[in-house]
Each structure stands twice: as C-alpha cells, then as structure tokens.
C-alpha positions as CSV (number, residue, x, y, z in Angstrom):
1,X,29.3,114.5,68.0
2,X,32.4,114.3,65.7
3,X,34.4,115.4,68.8
4,X,32.8,112.5,71.0
5,X,33.9,110.2,67.9
6,X,37.4,111.5,68.1
7,X,37.7,110.5,71.5
8,X,36.7,107.2,71.6
9,X,39.3,107.1,68.4
10,X,41.8,108.4,70.8
11,X,40.8,106.0,73.6
12,X,41.1,103.0,71.1
13,X,44.6,104.7,69.7
14,X,46.1,104.6,73.4
15,X,45.0,101.4,74.3
16,X,47.2,100.3,71.0
17,X,50.0,102.5,71.6
18,X,50.2,100.8,75.3
19,X,50.6,97.3,73.6
20,X,53.1,98.7,71.1
21,X,55.2,100.5,73.3
22,X,55.5,97.8,76.1
23,X,55.9,95.0,73.7
24,X,58.5,96.6,71.4
25,X,60.1,97.8,74.3
26,X,60.2,94.4,75.8
27,X,60.6,92.1,72.8
28,X,63.6,95.0,71.8
29,X,65.3,94.3,75.1
30,X,65.3,90.7,74.6
31,X,66.2,90.3,71.1
32,X,68.8,93.2,71.4
33,X,66.7,94.8,68.4
34,X,67.5,98.5,68.2
35,X,64.7,98.7,65.8
36,X,62.2,97.6,68.4
37,X,63.4,99.8,70.6
38,X,63.3,103.0,68.6
39,X,60.0,102.0,67.5
40,X,58.7,101.4,71.3
41,X,60.0,104.9,72.0
42,X,58.2,106.7,69.2
43,X,55.0,104.5,70.3
44,X,55.4,106.0,73.8
45,X,55.9,109.6,72.6
46,X,52.6,108.8,70.4
47,X,51.2,107.6,73.6
48,X,52.1,110.7,75.4
49,X,50.9,113.1,72.7
50,X,47.7,110.7,72.3
51,X,47.1,111.9,76.0
52,X,47.5,115.3,75.4
53,X,45.1,115.1,72.3
54,X,42.6,113.3,74.3
55,X,42.9,115.9,77.1
56,X,42.3,118.7,74.3
57,X,39.4,116.8,73.1
58,X,37.7,116.5,76.0
59,X,38.1,120.5,76.7
60,X,37.4,121.1,73.2
61,X,33.6,121.7,73.9
62,X,34.2,124.9,75.4
63,X,37.2,125.6,72.7
64,X,40.3,126.1,74.5
65,X,42.9,127.8,71.9
66,X,45.5,128.1,74.4
67,X,45.1,124.1,75.5
68,X,45.7,123.4,71.7
69,X,48.8,125.5,71.1
70,X,50.4,123.6,74.4
71,X,49.2,120.3,72.9
72,X,50.9,121.0,69.6
73,X,54.0,122.3,71.4
74,X,54.4,119.0,73.6
75,X,53.7,116.9,70.5
76,X,56.6,118.7,68.4
77,X,58.9,118.7,71.1
78,X,58.5,115.1,72.2
79,X,59.3,114.2,68.5
80,X,62.4,116.3,68.1
81,X,63.6,114.7,71.5
82,X,63.2,111.3,69.9
83,X,65.7,112.0,67.1
84,X,68.9,112.0,69.2
85,X,68.1,109.4,71.4
86,X,67.3,106.8,68.3
87,X,70.1,108.1,66.1
88,X,72.9,108.4,68.9
89,X,71.5,104.9,70.3
90,X,71.8,103.1,67.2
91,X,75.2,104.5,66.7
92,X,76.2,103.2,69.8
93,X,74.6,99.8,69.6
94,X,76.3,99.0,66.0
95,X,79.8,100.6,67.0
96,X,79.4,98.3,70.2
97,X,79.2,95.2,68.0
98,X,75.5,94.3,68.8
99,X,74.2,91.8,66.9
100,X,70.5,91.7,67.2
101,X,68.3,88.3,67.0
102,X,65.3,87.9,65.2
103,X,62.0,88.5,67.4
104,X,59.0,86.5,66.4
105,X,56.9,88.3,69.0
106,X,58.2,91.6,67.6
107,X,57.2,90.7,64.1
108,X,53.8,90.0,65.8
109,X,53.9,93.9,67.1
110,X,54.8,95.0,64.1
111,X,52.1,93.2,62.1
112,X,49.7,94.3,64.5
113,X,50.8,98.1,63.8
114,X,50.5,97.3,60.2
115,X,46.9,96.4,60.5
116,X,45.5,98.9,63.2
117,X,47.5,102.0,61.9
118,X,45.6,102.6,59.1
119,X,42.5,102.6,60.8
120,X,43.7,105.1,63.3
121,X,44.9,107.3,60.8
122,X,41.9,107.6,58.7
123,X,39.6,108.1,61.3
124,X,41.8,110.8,63.0
125,X,42.4,112.8,59.5
126,X,38.8,112.6,58.6
127,X,37.5,113.6,62.0
128,X,40.3,116.3,62.2
129,X,39.6,117.8,59.1
130,X,35.6,118.0,59.6
131,X,35.8,119.3,62.9
132,X,39.0,121.6,62.2
133,X,40.8,120.0,65.1
134,X,44.8,120.4,64.5
135,X,46.1,118.5,67.7
136,X,43.8,115.4,66.0
137,X,45.4,115.9,62.4
138,X,48.8,116.3,63.8
139,X,48.0,113.0,65.6
140,X,46.8,111.6,62.5
141,X,50.0,112.3,60.6
142,X,51.7,110.6,63.6
143,X,49.5,107.6,63.0
144,X,50.3,107.2,59.4
145,X,54.2,107.9,60.2
146,X,53.9,105.0,62.7
147,X,52.3,102.8,59.9
148,X,55.4,103.5,57.5
149,X,57.7,102.7,60.5
150,X,55.7,99.5,61.2
151,X,56.3,98.5,57.6
152,X,60.0,99.2,58.0
153,X,60.3,97.4,61.2
154,X,58.6,94.4,60.1
155,X,60.8,94.2,56.9
156,X,63.6,94.4,59.0
157,X,62.5,91.8,61.8
158,X,61.7,89.4,59.0
159,X,65.0,90.0,57.3
160,X,66.6,89.1,60.7
161,X,64.7,86.1,61.5
162,X,64.3,84.3,58.4
163,X,67.4,85.2,56.5
164,X,69.7,86.0,59.3
165,X,70.5,89.7,58.3
166,X,71.3,91.1,61.6
167,X,72.3,94.2,59.8
168,X,68.4,94.5,58.7
169,X,67.6,96.0,62.3
170,X,70.0,98.7,61.8
171,X,68.7,99.5,58.4
172,X,65.2,99.6,59.8
173,X,66.3,101.8,62.5
174,X,67.7,104.4,60.0
175,X,64.2,104.2,58.3
176,X,62.4,104.7,61.4
177,X,64.4,107.6,62.0
178,X,64.1,109.2,59.0
179,X,60.5,108.9,59.5
180,X,60.6,110.3,62.8
181,X,62.8,113.4,61.9
182,X,60.1,114.1,58.7
183,X,57.1,114.0,61.5
184,X,59.2,116.0,63.8
185,X,59.5,118.7,61.0
186,X,56.2,118.6,59.8
187,X,54.4,119.0,63.0
188,X,57.0,122.1,63.5
189,X,56.0,123.8,60.1
190,X,52.0,123.3,61.1
191,X,53.0,125.0,64.2
192,X,54.3,128.0,62.5
193,X,51.7,128.0,59.7
194,X,49.2,128.5,62.3
195,X,50.9,131.2,63.8
C-alpha cells in the first residue's frame, strides 16, 4: 500500500520534472540565463532518476536488491556528470561576456518549484523511511536539494528582472552548483554506507 503511494508521488514528481526541465531549458535559452539552464539540467537528471526510482518501486513488490543498487548507481552517476557541465558551462558563459536577461517565465517556473518541491520531498522522505526504500529516500534528498536550488534561482532571477543585476544569474548558478555537488557526495556516501 505504501509502495503504491510512493509510485503515485513519483508519477507526480516526474510530471513536474518534465515541466521544470523543458521550461527552464527553453526559457534559459531565450533569456541567456545559465542559472535556468543549470536548473533545467538538474531537473532533467532528476526526471531520469525519477523514472529509475519508479521502475524500482514497481518491481519492489517482489523485492529487487540488484535493481535497487542499479538505480542508486545511476542516480549518483548522473549527479556527478552534472557538476562539470554546470561549472564549465558557467565559466564559458561568463568569460564570453554573456549577460543574461530577466525572465518572467523563468520566475514562474522557479515559483512553481518552490511551491511543489516541499510536498514531493516530504512524501518521498516519509514513504522511503516507512518502507525502508533507499532509492526513494535518495530521491527525497534530490527533491529537497531542488527546492534549495529553486530558491537560489528565484532570488537570482528576481534580482535580474527587477534590479538589472545580470551577475545575479552567475551567483545563482554557483549556488546551484554547490547544491548539486553536495547532493552527489551525499548520494555517493549513502551508497558506500549500504555496502
């Protein structure tokens, strides 16, 4: 029963991640906002991770330890892959003199994430703990990290749009990079504690 609820939460999470990834990347390209692009890239990884967790939850009725391990490895690997993409992309963008514009639609995506992610985090954490499902618990950590990234993104986008602080985009990108790195390290640590 609890796994069934976890599956529903993962479906909702995946639907939101599609909106978040497509919206952030699309609006980021239009506005030249690397913070939006980084946020969208993380959302895409969370979407892939969510599909892996969803697949694991559907098979969990029979109890699949190997599938659980694969899901955890995939999630952790994707997070580590995102670190250089964000870091090198931001450095290139900044050194090439790109000055991002404010994005009202990007602000809307960030507000949506700030509203939705606490619910997803709480549900995944609670159900993951109740069912002792590590992939769902790791996904909960990704959701709370996404919430913190959304707050940083929102602050940067608001500063860009209302105050004209184009550099706030790079500051928000740096904060997002810190959270992604922390998320990857935490996920890696949980994998090794399990072994």
